[in-house]
C-alpha positions, 0 to 999 in steps of 0.5 A: 476501798474494796467492796468488802471494806464498804460492806463492813462500814455499812454493817457497822452503821446499820448496827449503830442505827439499830441500837439507837433505835432500840434505845429510843423505843425504850425511852418512848421517843417513838418518832426518833425510833421510827426514823432510826429504824428506817435508816438501819434498813 
């Protein structure tokens, strides 16, 4: 696996965590939103 492929995978995961964090925040699940936003970084 090339470094570029690894970066693409990580970026896709970051976007997924961020999206789920926003969903959790909007549904007022603040603990999960906090955890997912940390995972996105």
